C-alpha positions in Angstrom: 102.5 111.7 121.4 103.2 107.2 120.5 105.9 106.4 123.2 109.4 105.6 121.8 108.8 101.7 121.7 105.4 101.6 119.7 107.7 104.2 117.1 110.2 101.8 116.5 107.9 98.6 116.3 106.3 100.6 113.9 109.5 101.1 111.5 110.3 97.8 112.2 107.0 96.0 111.1 105.3 98.4 108.9 102.6 96.4 108.0 101.4 95.8 111.1 98.2 97.7 112.9 97.9 95.9 116.3 99.9 94.8 118.9 100.0 94.6 122.7 102.8 95.4 125.0 103.7 95.8 128.9 103.1 99.4 129.9 106.1 101.5 130.7 106.3 103.1 133.9 105.1 106.2 132.7 102.0 104.9 131.5 101.3 102.8 134.6 101.9 106.1 136.9 99.5 107.8 134.2 97.3 105.1 132.7 97.0 103.4 135.3 96.9 106.0 137.7 99.7 103.8 139.9 96.7 101.2 141.0 98.0 97.8 140.9 95.9 94.8 140.3 97.4 91.1 142.3 98.0 88.8 140.1 97.4 91.5 136.6 100.0 93.5 134.8 99.3 97.0 133.5 99.2 96.1 129.8 98.8 98.8 126.4 97.0 97.4 123.3 98.2 99.8 120.3 96.2 100.6 117.4 97.6 102.5 114.3 95.5 104.8 112.5 95.0 104.1 108.7 95.0 106.2 105.6 96.6 109.4 105.7 96.3 109.0 110.2 99.1 105.4 109.9 101.7 107.7 112.0 99.0 108.0 114.9 99.1 105.4 117.2 95.7 104.8 120.1 97.1 103.4 123.3 94.4 101.3 125.3 95.4 100.4 128.8 93.9 96.8 130.2 95.3 94.5 132.7 96.8 91.5 131.6 97.0 88.2 133.0 100.6 87.6 132.2 103.0 90.4 131.1 104.5 88.0 128.6 102.8 89.6 125.2 105.7 89.5 122.6 104.8 87.0 120.2 100.9 87.3 120.2 100.3 87.9 116.4 98.4 91.0 114.6 94.8 88.4 114.7 94.7 88.1 117.9 96.1 91.7 119.1 93.8 93.2 116.7 90.5 91.3 118.5 92.5 92.5 121.8 92.2 95.7 121.1 88.5 95.6 120.3 87.4 94.2 123.5 89.7 96.6 125.3 88.4 99.6 122.8 84.7 98.1 123.8 85.1 97.6 127.7 87.1 101.5 128.0 83.8 103.1 126.4 81.6 100.8 129.0 83.8 103.0 131.5 85.7 100.2 132.9 89.2 99.0 132.6 89.2 95.8 130.8 91.0 92.3 132.1 91.8 90.1 129.6 93.2 86.5 130.1 95.9 85.7 128.0 95.0 81.8 127.0 98.5 80.3 125.5 98.2 77.3 123.0 
């Protein structure tokens, strides 16, 4: 079940396939097992399904150097989500440094 915030975001931006956001309290408890890493922020990369699965969401946990992810565009979100997905398949929780230009 996708988080309520993701359903709202998907309705607001129906053409977006990827987005990043800070993890909710429940996600921090479940996905991150309540662990905190000093200087890092629990976040989620959201990937929307395609075709007939466009209403399905995949939530990928990662630690970010900043919780301020609101204005990151789809291309950058997609690259980050791909990096996070690949890192998760290797068995670790990824740490992503967000650089602002």
